[in-house]
C-alpha positions in Angstrom: -0.6 -92.8 -58.0 -1.1 -90.3 -54.4 1.8 -88.8 -53.1 1.8 -90.6 -49.8 2.1 -93.8 -51.8 5.3 -93.2 -53.7 8.6 -93.9 -51.9 11.3 -90.7 -52.8 15.1 -91.2 -52.7 16.8 -89.1 -50.3 19.8 -87.4 -50.9 22.0 -86.4 -48.2 24.8 -84.0 -49.2 27.7 -83.4 -46.6 27.9 -80.0 -47.7 24.7 -79.4 -45.9 25.6 -77.0 -42.7 24.7 -78.3 -39.6 23.4 -75.8 -36.7 23.9 -76.5 -33.3 20.9 -75.3 -31.2 20.1 -75.1 -27.5 16.9 -72.9 -27.3 13.8 -72.6 -29.3 13.1 -68.9 -29.0 10.0 -68.5 -30.9 7.7 -70.1 -32.9 4.6 -68.6 -35.4 1.9 -69.7 -38.0 2.5 -67.5 -40.7 -0.8 -67.2 -43.5 -2.0 -70.5 -41.8 0.2 -72.7 -43.9 3.2 -72.4 -42.8 5.4 -72.8 -39.3 8.4 -70.4 -38.6 10.5 -71.8 -36.0 13.2 -69.5 -34.3 16.2 -71.4 -33.0 18.9 -69.9 -30.8 22.2 -71.3 -29.2 23.2 -69.8 -25.6 26.2 -67.7 -25.6 28.1 -65.5 -22.9 28.6 -62.5 -24.2 30.2 -59.5 -23.2 29.0 -55.6 -23.6 32.6 -54.6 -23.3 36.0 -56.2 -23.0 36.1 -54.7 -19.2 32.4 -56.4 -18.0 31.6 -59.9 -17.1 30.2 -61.8 -19.4 26.3 -62.0 -19.6 24.3 -65.6 -20.9 22.8 -64.4 -24.0 20.6 -66.5 -26.3 21.4 -65.6 -30.0 19.1 -66.7 -32.7 21.4 -68.7 -34.9 18.4 -70.3 -37.7 15.0 -70.0 -38.9 13.1 -73.0 -40.0 10.2 -72.4 -42.1 7.7 -75.8 -42.7 4.8 -76.7 -44.2 1.9 -77.9 -42.0 2.7 -81.5 -43.5 6.6 -81.0 -42.8 5.8 -79.7 -39.1 3.1 -82.6 -38.4 6.4 -84.8 -39.4 8.8 -83.1 -37.4 6.8 -83.4 -34.5 6.0 -87.0 -35.0 9.6 -87.8 -35.6 10.5 -85.7 -32.4 7.9 -87.6 -30.4 9.3 -90.9 -31.5 13.1 -90.1 -31.0 12.1 -88.8 -27.1 10.3 -91.8 -26.4 13.6 -93.6 -27.5 15.9 -91.4 -25.7 13.0 -92.1 -22.4 13.5 -95.7 -22.6 17.2 -95.6 -22.8 17.9 -93.3 -20.1 15.5 -95.5 -17.7 17.6 -97.9 -15.4 17.0 -101.3 -16.6 15.1 -103.3 -13.4 16.6 -106.6 -13.1 14.6 -109.6 -13.6 12.8 -111.2 -10.8 14.1 -115.1 -10.2 11.2 -117.1 -10.0 
């Protein structure tokens, strides 16, 4: 049986940390078989206590994906963006005939 035809069980333990991301910092193809995505979060950092804070993007995680996993991610994110766009579009009132 091909791997695509099998239904795989998904385990989602609550101990897996979540990372809040505001920016995609970098993306690279590695050895023509993996994609590395650098993710970051915007922070206000001070170079010293007397200085004004400066907005900075701090890399807080890297995601390494096989090409198949990257394709799955693109499809899933595209579907979610379409869904979010539909939900944010104000509904038009129906015309009375």
